C-alpha positions in Angstrom: -16.0 -18.7 7.5 -14.1 -17.9 10.7 -11.4 -20.4 9.8 -11.0 -18.7 6.4 -10.7 -15.3 8.1 -8.1 -16.5 10.6 -6.2 -18.5 8.1 -6.0 -15.8 5.5 -5.1 -13.2 8.1 -2.2 -15.3 9.4 -1.0 -16.0 5.8 -1.1 -12.3 4.8 0.6 -11.0 8.0 3.2 -13.8 7.8 4.1 -12.9 4.2 4.3 -9.1 5.0 6.4 -9.6 8.1 8.7 -12.2 6.5 9.3 -9.9 3.5 10.1 -6.9 5.8 12.4 -8.8 8.1 14.0 -10.6 5.2 15.1 -7.2 3.8 16.9 -6.3 7.1 18.4 -9.8 7.3 19.8 -10.1 3.8 21.3 -6.6 3.8 22.9 -7.2 7.2 24.4 -10.4 6.0 25.5 -8.9 2.7 27.2 -6.0 4.5 29.0 -8.2 7.0 26.8 -7.6 10.1 26.1 -10.6 12.3 22.5 -11.7 12.8 21.6 -13.2 16.2 17.8 -13.8 15.7 15.3 -13.9 12.8 11.8 -14.0 14.3 8.4 -14.0 12.8 6.2 -12.7 15.6 7.0 -11.4 19.1 7.0 -12.9 22.5 7.7 -16.5 23.5 9.3 -18.8 20.9 6.9 -21.4 19.6 9.3 -23.2 17.3 12.8 -22.5 16.1 16.2 -23.7 15.0 19.7 -22.4 15.2 21.7 -22.4 11.9 25.2 -21.1 12.4 25.1 -18.0 14.6 21.4 -17.2 13.8 18.3 -18.4 15.7 15.4 -18.7 13.2 12.0 -18.9 15.0 8.3 -18.3 15.0 7.0 -16.6 18.1 3.6 -16.5 19.8 2.3 -13.1 18.7 2.0 -12.8 14.9 1.5 -9.0 14.7 5.1 -8.2 13.6 8.6 -9.7 13.8 12.2 -8.7 14.3 15.8 -9.2 13.3 18.3 -8.9 16.2 21.8 -7.9 15.0 25.1 -8.1 16.8 25.7 -4.7 18.5 22.3 -3.3 17.6 22.1 -2.1 21.2 25.2 0.1 21.8 25.2 -0.9 25.5 25.4 -4.6 25.0 28.7 -6.4 25.6 30.3 -7.6 22.4 33.1 -10.1 22.0 36.2 -8.5 20.7 36.3 -10.7 17.6 32.7 -9.7 16.8 33.3 -5.9 17.0 34.0 -5.5 13.2 30.7 -7.4 12.5 28.6 -5.3 15.0 25.8 -3.0 13.7 26.9 -0.1 15.9 30.5 -0.3 14.4 29.2 0.2 10.8 29.4 3.6 9.0 26.1 5.6 8.8 25.5 4.6 5.1 25.7 0.9 5.9 23.3 1.2 8.8 20.9 3.3 6.7 20.9 0.6 4.0 20.1 -2.2 6.5 17.3 -0.1 8.1 15.9 0.9 4.7 15.9 -2.7 3.3 12.8 -3.6 5.3 10.4 -1.1 3.8 12.1 -1.6 0.4 11.4 -5.3 0.5 7.7 -4.5 1.3 7.6 -2.3 -1.9 9.4 -5.0 -3.9 6.9 -7.6 -2.6 4.1 -5.4 -3.9 5.8 -5.2 -7.3 6.1 -9.0 -7.5 2.5 -9.5 -6.4 1.0 -6.9 -8.8 3.1 -8.3 -11.6 2.0 -11.8 -10.9 -1.6 -10.8 -11.1 -1.0 -8.8 -14.3 0.3 -12.0 -16.0 -3.3 -13.3 -15.8 -4.4 -10.1 -17.6 -5.2 -6.5 -16.6 -8.9 -5.8 -16.1 -10.3 -2.6 -17.5 -13.7 -0.9 -18.3 -14.4 -0.5 -22.0 -15.6 3.0 -23.0 -19.2 1.8 -23.1 -21.9 4.1 -21.7 -24.0 2.8 -18.8 -26.3 5.5 -17.4 -26.8 9.0 -19.0 -27.7 11.7 -16.4 -30.7 13.8 -17.5 -30.1 17.4 -18.2 -26.4 17.2 -18.6 -24.3 17.6 -21.8 -24.2 13.9 -22.8 -28.0 13.7 -22.9 -28.3 17.0 -24.8 -25.7 15.7 -27.3 -27.8 12.6 -28.0 -25.5 10.0 -26.2 -27.5 6.9 -25.1 -27.0 4.0 -22.8 -25.1 1.2 -24.6 -23.1 3.6 -26.9 -19.5 2.5 -27.4 -17.2 5.6 -27.7 -14.4 4.7 -30.1 -12.6 8.0 -30.5 -12.5 11.6 -29.2 -11.3 14.4 -31.5 -9.7 11.7 -33.7 -7.9 9.9 -30.8 -8.8 6.3 -30.5 -10.3 5.3 -27.2 -10.2 1.7 -25.9 -10.5 2.2 -22.1 -12.9 4.1 -19.9 -9.9 5.7 -18.1 -8.7 7.3 -21.4 -12.2 8.6 -22.0 -12.4 10.0 -18.5 -9.0 11.6 -18.7 -9.7 13.5 -21.9 -13.0 14.8 -20.6 -11.5 16.0 -17.3 -8.7 17.8 -19.2 -10.9 19.3 -21.8 -11.3 22.6 -19.9 -14.8 22.9 -21.3 -13.8 22.8 -25.0 -16.2 21.0 -27.4 -15.3 17.4 -28.1 -16.1 15.4 -31.2 -17.1 11.8 -30.3 -17.3 8.9 -32.7 -19.7 6.3 -31.4 -20.9 2.8 -32.4 -24.6 2.2 -31.8 -26.3 -1.0 -32.9 -23.6 -1.4 -35.6 -24.0 2.1 -36.8 -21.2 4.8 -36.7 -22.3 8.1 -35.4 -20.5 11.4 -34.8 -21.7 13.6 -31.9 -20.4 16.8 -30.4 -20.5 17.5 -26.7 -19.2 20.3 -24.5 -18.1 19.2 -21.0 -19.3 21.4 -18.2 -17.5 22.3 -15.0 -18.8 20.4 -11.9 -17.8 19.9 -8.3 -17.4 16.4 -7.1 -15.9 14.6 -4.1 -12.6 12.7 -4.6 -11.7 9.5 -2.8 -10.7 11.5 0.3 -14.1 13.2 0.5 -12.7 16.6 -0.6 -14.7 18.7 -3.1 -12.7 19.3 -6.3 -13.6 21.0 -9.6 -13.5 19.0 -12.8 -15.2 18.7 -16.2 -17.9 16.1 -17.0 -20.6 15.3 -19.5 -22.8 13.1 -17.3 -22.2 9.5 -18.2 -21.1 6.4 -16.2 -19.5 3.2 -17.5 -21.6 0.1 -18.2 -19.9 -2.0 -15.5 -18.7 -4.5 -18.1 -15.1 -5.7 -17.4 -12.7 -6.8 -20.0 -9.2 -8.4 -19.6 -6.2 -7.2 -21.5 -3.6 -9.9 -22.0 0.0 -8.6 -21.7 3.5 -10.0 -22.1 5.7 -10.5 -19.0 7.6 -7.2 -19.5 4.5 -5.2 -19.7 3.1 -7.0 -16.6 6.2 -6.2 -14.6 6.3 -2.6 -15.8 2.7 -2.2 -14.8 3.5 -3.7 -11.4 6.1 -1.0 -10.8 3.5 1.7 -11.9 0.8 0.2 -9.6 3.3 0.1 -6.6 4.4 3.7 -7.2 0.7 4.8 -7.4 0.0 2.9 -4.2 2.9 4.6 -2.4 1.6 8.0 -3.6 -1.9 7.2 -2.5 -0.8 6.0 0.9 1.4 9.0 1.6 -1.4 11.3 0.5 -3.8 9.4 2.7 -1.6 9.9 5.8 -1.2 13.6 5.0 -5.0 14.0 4.7 -5.4 12.1 8.0 -3.1 14.5 9.7 -4.9 17.4 8.1 -8.2 15.9 9.4 -9.6 15.7 5.9 -10.0 12.0 6.5 -11.8 11.3 9.8 -9.6 9.5 12.4 -12.5 7.0 12.9 -11.6 5.4 9.5 -8.3 4.0 11.0 -8.5 0.3 11.4 -6.5 -2.2 13.4 -5.9 -6.0 13.4 -9.7 -6.8 13.4 -10.3 -4.7 10.3 -7.3 -6.4 8.6 -8.7 -9.8 9.5 -12.1 -8.9 8.3 -10.8 -7.6 4.9 -8.4 -10.5 4.5 -11.3 -12.9 5.0 -13.5 -11.1 2.5 -10.7 -11.1 -0.1 -10.0 -14.8 0.5 -13.6 -15.6 -0.1 -13.5 -13.6 -3.4 -10.6 -15.7 -4.6 -6.8 -16.0 -4.7 -6.2 -13.0 -7.0 -8.2 -10.7 -4.7 -6.2 -11.9 -1.7 -2.9 -11.3 -3.6 -3.9 -7.8 -4.5 -5.0 -7.1 -0.9 -1.6 -8.3 0.3 0.2 -6.1 -2.2 -1.8 -3.0 -1.0 -1.1 -3.9 2.6 2.6 -4.4 1.9 2.8 -0.9 0.5 1.0 0.5 3.6 3.4 -1.3 5.9 6.4 0.0 4.0 5.2 3.6 4.0 4.2 3.5 7.7 7.6 2.1 8.7 9.3 5.1 7.1 7.4 7.6 9.3 10.0 9.3 11.5 8.7 7.9 14.8 11.2 6.3 17.2 11.1 2.5 17.2 10.0 2.5 13.6 12.5 2.3 10.7 11.9 6.0 10.0 12.8 6.9 13.5 16.1 5.0 13.1 16.7 7.0 9.9 16.1 10.2 11.8 18.8 9.3 14.4 21.2 8.5 11.5 20.5 11.8 9.8 21.2 13.6 13.1 24.4 11.6 13.6 25.6 12.4 10.0 25.0 16.1 10.6 26.6 16.3 14.1 29.3 13.7 13.1 28.7 11.9 16.4 26.1 9.4 17.6 23.0 10.6 19.4 23.4 9.8 23.1 22.0 6.5 24.2 19.9 8.2 26.9 18.2 10.5 24.3 17.6 7.6 22.0 16.0 5.6 24.9 13.7 8.6 25.9 12.7 9.1 22.2 12.0 5.4 21.8 9.9 5.3 25.0 7.8 8.2 23.6 7.6 6.5 20.3 6.4 3.3 21.9 3.7 5.1 23.8 2.5 6.8 20.6 2.4 3.5 18.7 0.5 1.8 21.6 -2.0 4.7 21.8 -2.5 4.5 18.0 -3.0 0.8 18.1 -5.5 1.1 21.0 -7.4 3.8 19.0 -7.5 1.6 15.9 -8.7 -1.3 18.0 -11.4 0.9 19.5 -12.5 1.9 16.0 -12.7 -1.8 15.1 -14.9 -2.5 18.1 -17.2 0.4 17.2 -17.5 -1.1 13.7 -18.3 -4.6 15.1 -21.0 -3.4 17.4 -22.6 -0.8 15.1 -25.7 -1.8 13.1 -24.5 -3.8 10.1 -21.0 -4.2 11.5 -18.3 -6.7 10.6 -19.3 -10.1 9.3 -16.7 -12.9 9.8 
């Protein structure tokens, strides 16, 4: 079990870091910027090989990676013949593309992974009733456990999500449900009532409901490759939206800071998904790739978003930000990232040593 956790964690992190750094690498090469080093991991080199001017290597600490470009540090000495190929000599738009390619490749990886899973079929809940809450509109209307809802107000229903959407958007208007029960077709009328529930962020929101849950049965919808890829783009977009919203809610303290997790949480989740099967591990990797892409775009110095911020300032002022100011900002950014990682690590330890904590 421990070997499964360690192995799956290294595979997942390796894929995410490789995709991110590959984005920087390919755009730099495509735009004529020289690449000195392509490294998976930080710290001392474990294995490596030089091909042309670039050193490709795997380093000791797997929690990240980097691509070192010619002239990336404005203070370094550059050979005169390499000046046109240096990063610092490129116009703002080229540097922005190279920086943005890392997060973009994380999003692209998510699309590829989601699409690959979709080719096996897209799981969904059928509109089959599980439990009926006593005293709520569904029970009063005569809806029973096991009923299959096939249409609402004449609109054919094939998935639970469609059923839920129509009820939520009903604004309390009466709905006509056509139901199949033990081979018999029935027509029932139900009026959704306004209720307050908690969303995935723990916030109380108002919605409309009739008091039923799905049966828990899962069906698989087979789709062609074009639909699978299209759904992959949709899932990635929704994942980006959810991640951004989650970060905003965290800043607003709607989501408790104690929910933040670090490497130990990632390892535990990776191990769990690996034991569930390959498809679960692929989906977990896609979600993590989206998170990595979004987090890297946060405008904190040393992250890609921080580099974007410096480029925006440079474009506005029409001159580079002073090296000294960049260094100070990056030092502050490094301290913030280290503190955040320590806090996440602390949360992981609290989870481990709490009753019913992590199981590896």
